[in-house]
C-alpha positions as CSV (number, residue, x, y, z in Angstrom):
1,M,46.2,121.1,160.1
2,S,46.0,118.1,162.2
3,R,45.1,114.8,160.5
4,M,42.0,112.7,161.4
5,P,43.1,109.5,163.1
6,T,43.2,106.5,160.8
7,S,40.8,104.6,163.1
8,I,38.2,107.3,162.6
9,I,38.7,107.2,158.8
10,A,38.4,103.4,158.8
11,L,35.2,103.6,160.9
12,A,33.7,106.1,158.6
13,V,34.5,104.0,155.5
14,L,33.1,100.9,157.2
15,S,29.9,102.8,158.2
16,F,29.5,104.0,154.6
17,L,30.0,100.5,153.2
18,L,27.5,99.0,155.7
19,L,25.0,101.7,155.0
20,T,25.2,101.3,151.2
21,G,25.3,97.6,151.5
22,C,22.2,97.6,153.6
23,Q,20.5,99.9,151.1
24,S,21.5,97.6,148.2
25,L,20.2,94.6,150.1
26,T,16.9,96.4,150.8
27,D,16.6,97.4,147.1
28,T,17.2,93.8,146.1
29,E,14.7,92.4,148.5
30,S,12.2,95.0,147.3
31,N,12.8,94.1,143.7
32,K,12.3,90.4,144.5
33,E,9.0,91.2,146.1
34,T,7.8,93.2,143.1
35,A,9.2,90.9,140.3
36,D,7.0,88.1,139.1
37,P,8.3,84.7,140.2
38,A,9.5,82.3,137.5
39,P,6.6,80.0,136.4
40,V,6.6,76.4,137.5
41,K,7.3,74.3,134.5
42,L,5.2,71.2,134.3
43,R,6.0,68.4,131.8
44,V,2.9,66.8,130.4
45,V,3.1,63.6,128.3
46,R,0.2,63.2,125.9
47,R,-0.6,60.5,123.4
48,E,-0.6,62.1,120.0
49,S,-3.8,61.4,118.1
50,V,-4.0,61.3,114.4
51,F,-7.5,62.8,114.8
52,Q,-6.3,65.9,116.6
53,P,-2.8,67.4,116.3
54,I,-1.4,69.1,119.4
55,N,-0.2,72.7,119.3
56,L,2.9,72.9,121.6
57,N,2.9,76.7,122.0
58,P,-0.6,78.3,121.6
59,E,-1.8,81.6,123.0
60,T,-3.6,79.7,125.8
61,R,-0.2,78.5,127.1
62,T,0.8,82.1,127.7
63,S,-2.6,82.9,129.2
64,I,-2.4,80.1,131.9
65,R,1.2,81.0,132.6
66,D,0.1,84.6,133.4
67,A,-3.0,83.5,135.3
68,I,-1.5,80.9,137.7
69,G,2.2,80.9,137.1
70,I,2.4,77.4,135.5
71,D,4.0,76.8,132.2
72,I,2.7,73.7,130.4
73,L,5.4,71.8,128.4
74,I,3.6,69.2,126.2
75,E,5.6,66.1,125.2
76,P,3.6,64.4,122.5
77,V,4.2,60.6,122.0
78,P,3.0,58.8,118.9
79,S,0.3,56.2,119.7
80,N,2.3,53.3,118.4
81,N,5.2,54.1,120.7
82,F,3.2,55.1,123.7
83,S,3.2,51.8,125.7
84,S,7.0,51.3,125.5
85,K,7.6,55.0,126.3
86,L,5.3,54.8,129.3
87,T,7.0,51.7,130.7
88,L,10.5,53.2,130.3
89,M,9.6,56.5,131.8
90,L,8.0,55.0,134.9
91,V,11.0,52.9,135.8
92,S,13.5,55.7,135.1
93,E,14.2,58.9,137.0
94,N,13.2,61.0,134.0
95,V,9.5,61.3,134.8
96,S,7.1,64.0,133.7
97,D,4.6,65.7,136.0
98,L,1.4,64.6,134.3
99,I,0.8,61.7,131.9
100,E,-2.3,61.1,129.8
101,L,-3.2,57.4,129.6
102,G,-6.0,54.9,129.3
103,Y,-8.0,52.9,131.8
104,M,-5.9,49.7,131.7
105,D,-2.7,51.6,132.1
106,L,-4.2,53.3,135.1
107,L,-5.1,49.9,136.7
108,R,-1.8,48.3,135.8
109,Y,0.6,50.9,137.0
110,G,-1.7,52.5,139.6
111,S,-1.9,49.2,141.4
112,E,1.9,49.1,141.4
113,N,2.3,52.5,143.2
114,H,3.8,54.3,140.1
115,F,1.2,57.1,140.5
116,A,0.8,59.5,143.4
117,P,-2.4,59.0,145.5
118,L,-4.1,62.4,145.1
119,D,-6.8,62.5,147.8
120,Q,-4.9,64.7,150.3
121,W,-4.1,67.2,147.5
122,I,-7.6,67.2,146.2
123,E,-9.0,67.7,149.7
124,T,-6.8,70.8,150.3
125,S,-6.1,72.2,146.8
126,A,-8.8,71.1,144.3
127,P,-12.2,72.7,145.2
128,N,-13.3,72.9,141.6
129,F,-12.6,69.3,140.9
130,K,-14.3,68.3,144.1
131,A,-17.4,70.3,143.2
132,F,-17.5,68.6,139.8
133,V,-17.4,65.1,141.3
134,E,-20.1,66.0,143.7
135,K,-22.3,66.8,140.7
136,H,-21.3,63.6,139.0
137,P,-20.8,61.1,141.9
138,E,-20.6,58.2,139.4
139,L,-17.0,59.3,138.8
140,N,-16.1,57.9,142.2
141,R,-16.3,54.4,140.6
142,L,-13.0,55.2,139.0
143,K,-11.0,55.2,142.2
144,I,-8.7,52.4,143.2
145,D,-8.8,51.3,146.8
146,D,-11.2,54.2,147.3
147,K,-8.4,56.6,146.3
148,W,-7.9,58.9,143.3
149,F,-4.8,57.8,141.4
150,G,-5.7,59.9,138.3
151,F,-7.9,62.7,137.2
152,P,-10.5,61.4,134.7
153,I,-10.8,63.5,131.5
154,T,-14.4,64.6,131.7
155,S,-16.9,65.9,129.1
156,V,-20.0,68.0,129.4
157,N,-22.4,68.7,126.6
158,S,-20.8,65.7,125.0
159,L,-21.8,64.5,121.5
160,P,-23.3,61.0,121.2
161,S,-20.6,58.6,122.2
162,A,-21.4,55.4,120.5
163,A,-20.9,53.8,117.1
164,Y,-23.7,53.9,114.5
165,P,-23.9,52.7,110.9
166,V,-23.5,55.7,108.5
167,I,-24.2,55.4,104.8
168,R,-24.3,57.6,101.7
169,S,-28.1,58.1,101.9
170,D,-28.2,60.0,98.6
171,L,-27.3,56.7,96.8
172,L,-30.3,55.0,98.5
173,E,-32.6,57.6,97.1
174,Q,-30.9,57.4,93.7
175,L,-31.2,53.6,93.5
176,N,-34.6,53.6,95.1
177,F,-33.4,51.4,98.0
178,N,-35.4,51.2,101.2
179,A,-33.6,52.0,104.5
180,P,-32.9,48.7,106.4
181,G,-34.8,47.8,109.5
182,T,-32.5,45.0,110.7
183,C,-28.8,44.3,110.8
184,E,-29.3,41.5,108.2
185,E,-31.1,43.9,105.9
186,L,-28.2,46.3,106.3
187,L,-25.8,43.6,105.1
188,D,-28.1,42.9,102.1
189,L,-28.1,46.6,101.3
190,L,-24.3,46.8,101.4
191,I,-24.2,43.8,99.1
192,A,-26.6,45.6,96.7
193,L,-24.5,48.7,96.8
194,K,-21.4,46.7,95.9
195,A,-23.3,45.2,92.9
196,A,-24.3,48.7,91.8
197,Y,-20.8,50.2,92.3
198,P,-18.4,47.2,91.9
199,D,-15.3,49.4,91.6
200,Q,-16.0,51.3,94.8
201,A,-15.0,50.5,98.4
202,I,-18.2,50.0,100.4
203,W,-17.4,49.6,104.1
204,V,-14.1,51.1,105.4
205,N,-12.7,50.8,108.9
206,Q,-10.2,52.5,111.1
207,G,-8.8,51.4,114.5
208,G,-8.0,47.8,113.3
209,T,-9.9,44.7,114.3
210,R,-10.3,46.0,117.8
211,G,-12.1,49.1,116.6
212,L,-14.2,47.0,114.2
213,I,-15.6,44.6,116.8
214,S,-16.0,47.3,119.4
215,N,-18.3,49.2,117.0
216,V,-20.6,46.3,115.9
217,S,-20.6,43.8,118.8
218,Y,-23.1,45.4,121.1
219,P,-25.7,46.2,118.4
220,L,-25.4,42.6,117.2
221,G,-26.3,41.2,120.6
222,S,-22.9,40.7,122.3
223,G,-20.4,43.4,123.3
224,F,-16.7,44.6,123.4
225,S,-15.4,47.9,124.6
226,L,-12.7,49.8,122.8
227,T,-11.2,51.1,126.0
228,T,-11.8,48.3,128.6
229,S,-12.5,45.2,126.5
230,Y,-15.2,44.0,128.8
231,Y,-18.6,45.6,128.5
232,F,-21.8,45.9,130.6
233,E,-24.7,43.7,129.5
234,D,-28.0,45.1,130.7
235,S,-30.4,42.6,129.1
236,V,-30.1,40.4,132.2
237,N,-31.3,41.5,135.6
238,P,-29.2,42.6,137.3
239,G,-26.9,43.8,134.6
240,R,-23.4,42.2,134.5
241,Y,-20.0,42.9,133.1
242,K,-19.0,40.4,130.5
243,Y,-16.0,39.6,128.3
244,G,-18.1,39.3,125.1
245,P,-16.0,37.1,122.9
246,A,-16.1,34.4,125.6
247,H,-19.8,34.0,125.3
248,Q,-21.9,32.2,122.7
249,E,-23.7,35.4,121.5
250,F,-20.4,36.5,120.0
251,I,-20.9,34.0,117.1
252,H,-23.4,36.5,115.6
253,V,-20.7,39.1,115.4
254,L,-18.3,36.7,113.6
255,Q,-21.1,35.6,111.2
256,F,-22.0,39.2,110.3
257,L,-18.3,40.1,109.7
258,R,-17.5,36.9,107.8
259,K,-20.4,37.5,105.4
260,A,-19.4,41.1,104.9
261,Y,-15.9,40.1,104.1
262,Q,-16.8,37.2,101.8
263,E,-19.3,39.4,99.9
264,K,-16.5,42.0,99.5
265,V,-18.4,44.8,101.2
266,L,-15.9,45.0,104.1
267,D,-12.6,46.5,103.1
268,P,-10.1,43.6,102.8
269,F,-7.6,45.9,104.6
270,Y,-9.9,46.5,107.5
271,S,-7.4,45.4,110.1
272,I,-4.5,47.7,108.9
273,S,-6.2,50.7,107.3
274,T,-5.0,54.0,108.9
275,V,-7.2,56.8,110.1
276,D,-5.8,59.0,107.2
277,E,-6.8,56.4,104.6
278,W,-10.2,56.0,106.2
279,Q,-10.9,59.8,106.2
280,Q,-9.6,60.2,102.7
281,K,-11.8,57.5,101.2
282,L,-14.9,58.8,103.0
283,S,-14.2,62.4,102.2
284,S,-13.5,61.8,98.5
285,G,-16.5,59.5,97.8
286,E,-14.4,56.5,97.3
287,A,-16.1,54.7,100.2
288,L,-19.8,54.6,100.8
289,F,-20.3,53.3,104.4
290,Y,-18.7,53.2,107.8
291,Y,-19.7,51.9,111.3
292,D,-18.2,54.2,113.8
293,F,-18.8,57.3,116.0
294,P,-20.9,59.7,114.0
295,V,-19.0,62.9,115.0
296,N,-17.3,63.1,111.6
297,I,-20.4,63.0,109.5
298,E,-20.4,66.7,108.7
299,N,-16.7,66.7,108.0
300,F,-17.2,64.1,105.3
301,N,-20.3,65.9,104.0
302,L,-18.5,69.2,103.6
303,S,-16.0,67.5,101.3
304,L,-18.6,65.6,99.4
305,R,-20.8,68.7,98.8
306,Q,-17.8,70.3,97.0
307,Q,-18.1,67.5,94.5
308,N,-21.9,67.4,94.3
309,P,-24.4,69.3,96.5
310,N,-26.5,66.1,96.7
311,Y,-23.8,63.9,98.2
312,H,-24.2,63.2,101.9
313,F,-23.8,60.7,104.7
314,A,-26.6,60.0,107.2
315,P,-26.9,57.6,110.1
316,L,-29.1,54.5,110.1
317,L,-31.0,54.2,113.4
318,N,-32.9,51.5,115.3
319,L,-31.7,48.5,113.4
320,K,-32.9,45.2,115.0
321,N,-30.5,42.4,115.6
322,I,-31.1,38.6,115.3
323,T,-33.0,38.6,118.7
324,G,-35.2,41.6,117.6
325,E,-33.5,44.1,119.8
326,S,-32.4,47.6,118.8
327,R,-29.5,48.6,121.0
328,V,-26.6,51.0,121.1
329,S,-24.2,51.4,124.0
330,Y,-23.4,54.9,125.3
331,Q,-20.1,54.6,127.2
332,Y,-18.5,58.0,127.4
333,Q,-21.1,60.6,128.3
334,T,-19.3,62.1,131.3
335,H,-15.9,60.3,131.2
336,A,-14.3,61.0,127.8
337,M,-13.0,57.7,126.3
338,H,-11.9,56.4,129.7
339,R,-8.8,58.6,129.6
340,Y,-6.9,60.1,132.6
341,Y,-4.2,62.5,133.7
342,V,-2.0,60.9,136.3
343,V,0.8,62.3,138.4
344,P,3.9,60.0,138.7
345,A,4.9,59.3,142.3
346,K,8.4,60.5,141.5
347,S,7.2,64.0,140.3
348,E,8.6,66.9,142.3
349,N,5.6,69.1,141.3
350,I,2.6,67.2,142.6
351,E,1.0,70.2,144.3
352,A,1.5,72.3,141.1
353,A,0.0,69.6,138.9
354,V,-3.1,69.3,141.1
355,K,-3.4,73.1,141.1
356,L,-3.2,73.2,137.3
357,I,-5.9,70.5,136.9
358,D,-8.2,72.1,139.4
359,W,-7.9,75.6,137.8
360,L,-8.9,74.0,134.5
361,Y,-12.1,72.9,136.3
362,S,-12.8,76.5,137.3
363,E,-15.2,78.7,135.3
364,E,-12.3,80.8,134.0
365,G,-10.1,77.8,133.2
366,T,-12.9,75.8,131.4
367,A,-13.8,78.8,129.3
368,L,-10.2,79.5,128.3
369,F,-9.2,76.0,127.4
370,N,-12.5,75.1,125.6
371,Y,-13.4,78.4,123.9
372,G,-10.1,80.4,123.9
373,I,-9.3,84.0,124.9
374,Q,-12.6,85.8,125.2
375,Q,-11.7,89.0,123.3
376,N,-10.2,86.9,120.4
377,A,-12.6,84.0,120.2
378,Y,-16.1,84.6,121.6
379,T,-18.5,86.9,123.3
380,I,-20.9,86.3,126.2
381,T,-24.5,87.3,125.9
382,E,-27.0,86.5,128.6
383,G,-24.6,83.8,130.0
384,K,-24.1,82.1,126.6
385,M,-20.8,81.9,124.9
386,T,-21.0,82.7,121.1
387,I,-18.2,82.3,118.6
388,N,-17.0,85.5,117.0
389,P,-18.3,85.8,113.4
390,E,-14.8,86.0,111.8
391,L,-13.9,82.6,113.4
392,F,-17.1,81.0,112.3
393,Q,-16.4,82.1,108.7
394,R,-12.8,80.8,108.9
395,Y,-13.7,77.3,110.2
396,H,-17.3,76.6,109.2
397,E,-16.7,75.5,105.6
398,L,-13.5,73.6,106.3
399,P,-13.7,69.8,106.6
400,F,-12.4,69.0,110.1
401,G,-12.5,72.8,110.8
402,F,-13.3,72.2,114.5
403,R,-10.1,70.3,114.9
404,L,-8.1,72.9,113.1
405,M,-9.7,75.6,115.3
406,Q,-8.7,73.6,118.4
407,Y,-5.1,73.3,117.1
408,E,-4.7,77.0,116.1
409,R,-6.4,78.4,119.2
410,G,-4.9,75.9,121.7
411,T,-8.2,74.7,123.0
412,G,-9.8,71.3,123.8
413,Q,-7.6,68.4,122.7
414,G,-5.6,70.8,120.6
415,F,-3.4,71.6,123.6
416,F,-4.4,70.4,127.1
417,T,-7.4,70.2,129.3
418,P,-9.0,67.6,131.6
419,S,-12.4,69.2,131.3
420,L,-14.0,69.1,127.8
421,N,-17.0,71.1,126.8
422,M,-18.2,70.0,123.3
423,S,-20.9,72.6,122.8
424,Y,-18.5,74.8,120.8
425,Q,-18.4,72.2,118.0
426,Y,-22.1,72.7,117.3
427,Q,-21.4,76.4,116.8
428,I,-18.8,75.6,114.2
429,Q,-21.0,72.9,112.6
430,P,-24.7,73.7,113.2
431,E,-25.6,71.1,110.7
432,L,-24.0,68.5,112.9
433,E,-26.3,69.4,115.8
434,L,-29.4,68.5,113.8
435,I,-28.0,65.0,113.0
436,M,-26.9,64.5,116.6
437,K,-30.3,65.5,118.1
438,E,-31.9,62.8,115.9
439,I,-29.3,60.2,117.2
440,E,-29.8,61.3,120.8
441,N,-33.6,60.7,120.5
442,S,-33.2,57.1,119.3
443,P,-35.0,54.7,121.6
444,A,-32.1,52.2,121.0
445,N,-29.6,54.2,123.1
446,R,-28.5,52.5,126.4
447,T,-26.2,54.2,128.8
448,S,-23.4,51.9,130.1
449,P,-22.2,52.4,133.7
450,L,-18.5,53.3,134.3
451,P,-16.2,50.5,135.4
452,P,-16.7,49.2,138.9
453,P,-14.5,50.5,141.8
454,L,-11.7,48.1,142.4
455,T,-9.2,47.4,145.1
456,K,-5.5,47.5,144.2
457,E,-5.3,43.7,144.1
458,E,-8.4,43.5,141.9
459,A,-7.1,46.3,139.6
460,K,-3.8,44.5,139.1
461,R,-5.5,41.2,138.4
462,V,-8.1,42.7,136.1
463,A,-5.4,44.4,134.0
464,A,-3.4,41.2,133.8
465,L,-6.4,39.1,132.7
466,V,-7.6,41.6,130.1
467,T,-4.1,41.7,128.6
468,K,-3.9,37.9,128.4
469,L,-7.5,37.6,127.0
470,D,-6.9,40.3,124.4
471,Q,-3.7,38.7,123.2
472,I,-5.5,35.4,122.5
473,L,-8.5,37.1,120.9
474,F,-6.6,39.3,118.5
475,K,-4.1,36.6,117.6
476,E,-7.0,34.5,116.2
477,I,-10.1,36.5,115.5
478,D,-9.2,37.6,112.0
479,Q,-8.9,34.0,110.9
480,Y,-12.6,33.6,111.6
481,I,-13.5,36.8,109.8
482,V,-11.6,36.1,106.6
483,G,-12.5,32.5,106.5
484,E,-9.2,30.8,107.4
485,K,-11.0,29.1,110.3
486,S,-14.5,27.6,110.3
487,L,-17.1,29.4,112.4
488,D,-18.0,25.9,113.7
489,A,-14.7,25.8,115.5
490,Y,-15.3,29.1,117.5
491,D,-17.2,27.5,120.3
492,T,-14.7,24.7,121.1
493,D,-11.5,26.6,120.0
494,L,-11.3,30.3,120.5
495,R,-14.1,30.6,123.0
496,Q,-12.8,27.8,125.1
497,K,-9.3,29.3,125.1
498,L,-10.7,32.5,126.5
499,I,-12.6,30.7,129.2
500,N,-9.5,28.7,130.1
501,T,-7.4,31.9,130.2
502,G,-9.6,33.5,132.8
503,S,-12.7,35.2,131.3
504,E,-14.9,33.8,134.1
505,E,-12.5,35.0,136.8
506,L,-12.4,38.5,135.2
507,E,-16.2,38.7,135.2
508,Q,-16.4,37.5,138.8
509,L,-14.0,40.2,139.9
510,L,-15.8,42.9,138.0
511,N,-19.3,41.9,139.1
512,Q,-18.3,41.5,142.8
513,A,-16.9,45.0,142.7
514,H,-20.1,46.2,141.0
515,Q,-22.3,44.6,143.6
516,R,-20.2,46.3,146.4
517,A,-20.7,49.6,144.8
518,L,-24.5,49.1,144.5
519,E,-24.7,48.1,148.2
520,V,-22.9,51.3,149.2
521,Q,-25.0,53.4,146.9
522,N,-28.2,51.9,148.4
């Protein structure tokens, strides 16, 4: 038997190898086409709030990963470390893909090119966000140099976003005290409560001195914003942005707080009390009054009712100040607390970050990240989302149950979303809705405009001026409140220092920008 030539054997083997190799390559390519691609991992730095814990791995994280192929890796940073963490991160190579921050940080670092300009990405990849802005064109005021350097965290169906005086109204009934009609009568009422309950805390505060003056200044005839420091004064025509403590009207704020402190109705630890201490004292009945956002009323009432069904807090509305005005400043109806999500310029995932934000503005994304997974959390009847009865029973009778729900379900501020819908809170706490409707109908409410649109140069200067002014203000203001400095010295001492440091320049920059915006609008 003759043997097949070696060359033919080699050719046959080579043909077999090529054939099987091509088949393997074809199978591999086919598998690649059918296998799901690995999700894009986006690092998101969030400021950790004591009001709302963040769930790092909720079921909604899995849902969005399956829906759009993006995995959200939350990196929470404690509030007291946030500024230093942000500065270090922006100058290093270890940047995240999204960062939650406040308005002054947006101005400061946005004007220094640390954040990616987003307009080209929004134009091509963010139809849902574009549609939202078209419905709310006032948001365009938040641009710098007419460009988006951050996505504003927005809110629809928002709860009243202003500070009100809130008191244990059952005690007024018990002691036969009349509700006050003026701010001065409020102070007299608190003094009377202290006389009746000498061992109790009366007025407790959270957020330090900044939180305290931001809550009471506008109703008393001046103004100070928790988030921007400057505020909008609409009692003059046209309205103007002002740095309140640099104006003579601020003396009424200092007089009010000085008297409250001296009469021992204002907590002596008002400047350092933590949120946990504040909540504990109000929930336990240890404290009888606060001046803050009213959103927590029902949380405190739930705890108090467990002690006595008659115990309850209620807001005091329409109090007149020394000039006879009743006024409350609404600042955050559409733009939630002047907070943003920015994309660092060094991020390698800008397109994915924009895709994520935009999807969360879609109908599907908004529902998922505000209400949860439909079959687990809610039903839709005639277009209305309704919480499942078992979830209502779980959270309704728990103090701060809405926050617990957001944490456990991974919704709202309990995980991540730039688009908040607060209507779900009323479903968990229907009693709160009745209180809030009364507040919303108050004739004292005045809506404050968003900050004016600034150029990069203006943004940088505004941020620098606000920082300097606040440093001087909070270095000295407590001395006036507790009596270490005479109120007579305010006009020539603290107020003059603020003017010399640039309060008038700040106001000029803001009001020039505001006027430009009005001219474009008209």
